[in-house]
Steps between C-alpha positions, in 0.01 A plus 500: 500500500764746584794538270759773431701585203875481597696818426867561502634766756640679189142625450538725806853608394344626184238714665209245484276355767404152625119496474256315740483203264875478447786409735883493524671163540387335834826581685467875442116480562565345835739783598237752402251309717742537798526876429123539510471317830763728645304799365169390659687377818517825702132602478356148499688430828438845657121508460433177704730605772317837532170310531632234743479218230752217439748628229564144396143440417475834320801416275365143443154645401659755279658218305176292492301813414729574207449141359123541544521830309715344228247216448191714491655765261616204282864608544449809293536784770854548641431579878601387847253511788645615835358628828272796457577804718144617448382245767735630777279777631173310492651186646651691785172672564296180476728309737613775737861394437753676708780480247735242663504124496237256381148633429271340755188569283640403169196282430288810469732645251509175297123496471496859380779421243310198361179719475706773325640236259149374421369851408818552298436171312139615422624839371740295283214295356305821417804661340559189289148521378449879456847665511642773741304807400267475801801493736645815361159676539461410862860535594662789313859597579392767765327224695763231472783736569326623804433153636846381437643796683275445797634143534848641564388802718278286715800288600738783587449474875605129527869525443524841678309416817522117523837382355755711704493467878772740584721779358760270372246292305353816361853594366532154350173559310666818367813305411291248309296744296813706416675173392199413269495853363893486426462171320200641298691811382868399480477152348382365154360194341404198719642660814263783461216259421563337839524829699277367781697175536843664474418781732354255755822293487730808549281633788499146667877485488528847661254390768692189565822697539347740744315256709690161487830681472462808720196409721293797416166317453325159479748273317422302190429139585584252228448182719177432339651513152774252613256254656248520205482214260588554131170335388166461660132603493413868575229579748157500338187669633122442441279797414221636720206656318385816680267755334671785658846400383381408156326825442813684605732305275292437188537867372862419438377348178487865357869535547579167358296568190651836449854358563461190268341713229782745499770222519372314191449820302864574580611158385284555183691826431838338560444188291299644217258204551145586586427311826159666553329190382644321803402767766201307617697171532775697688254627750346148544852349551595761746173455687520129512872517627381744767242258617738196502757715687249607765372142542868400599594791730658725229445865398291626224714515172528715198709575203839657580635835373846374610490225244370721231802719571730211444329421177542858378868495591580163339256512215415132572123441531487129476233325717745211537705711731204542736433121493857433629487786741168362642656159560801654676265696730317181591827336606590804708173484672590146638818634660454571886858638508401757250199599720716516804737736333213723409372503867843600617483847323500766780157667555637858467656408170167366383345816630740721291418288195134531570529884495652475149234247372206681644615818365554348150145369507369853579705638214390234271156646538621846406693352206169361367363860500812629326514223238146550415503875506221535753370862481476636861372826373179296446317541831358154483846336486631737777218421742507116444872486549503738804217322682647153430838576637375639826246220549772235472790678669279607796339164538140621461268225611136450423311238717204300371368323813789276609690541181762781465634623180843632569723768323606298192150366444325843537768653277452233235126486481488881558713568201302286258162611633594881523648493152189335361268748671690805400552372152124424461394830648720701260362302202124558602 
């Protein structure tokens, strides 16, 4: 069913590209798969840690999810599915997670993630049947940009207030985000693509020197890494279906749709091959993968901008690369030693990384406005964006009996409904 036309590496040297239905020799294809796993690694591991999930399960399910996506799209869409940051805020809100250690209420989050995946799958079925025009009407750039920005802004207090217990740890957060910034600005190529991972490693080394070496803070403990087995089953969790948690988490589907839509259009532009015909199947693949991930204790998944960046840099868009990357991720997921290494990362270092990541999410929303030339001289756009940002950042909550719709939920639904109301009023 799946086959690729083998191309010589000389194609790239002559300014050509390797298309989705083509591949380099298997050895080079395997190396490219490793590079894509590295590219997705930082974010896919960070997201579960911030939500109190098992990073081994998240990496394992990212591999399985990518295989599911590959099968449902017929191997025609080059994409890797990794942990979605859009779930972080709503999962923390739904589970009252304090920001450290295992999430005691992970089951509630998993039930919401599965519900979100189901809705996402249904959206994919509709898109497959009728196209994407209706999505673009309900969720214009002013709405999607505002909602994405709110996801980041709503999370701002977590690293600042909960992930630094004293002045030394606050300074270590600063060292971490400065390290990430220096990598982002003063490196090139793959190092720059891995800015989060490289910055985290640099800050962890500095932290270890100052604590283990000079005794300035809580030392890094690698005993768990030394004692962990190389291979073993990760810790799976069962979902718990709660109406409150599901209604809080399901609106993330809006972000996933906007994200996936943009990513596939970006790949279409880069490859010169129209992938719009696979948009519905891509949504379905992502939705099913999210449900499977949630059922096992993993995070919700989405297509990754990091991997699109690697494709743009290498001009290799072969789906064979992602097939091999997925297999490698599955193998990593079954390594307790890998999970123990992730858990050994100092909390203030994770806090510094979180400041960067949450800020980038907020700026990604603003970038949607810029890229789509949203006109803020139009009062309708100005009001929708302004109200949405404050609802989400200020954690504006509306209660319906025992159910409470928190800041991200009120911002998401508010943006969609307010835009529809103002747009309809203007046309009438």
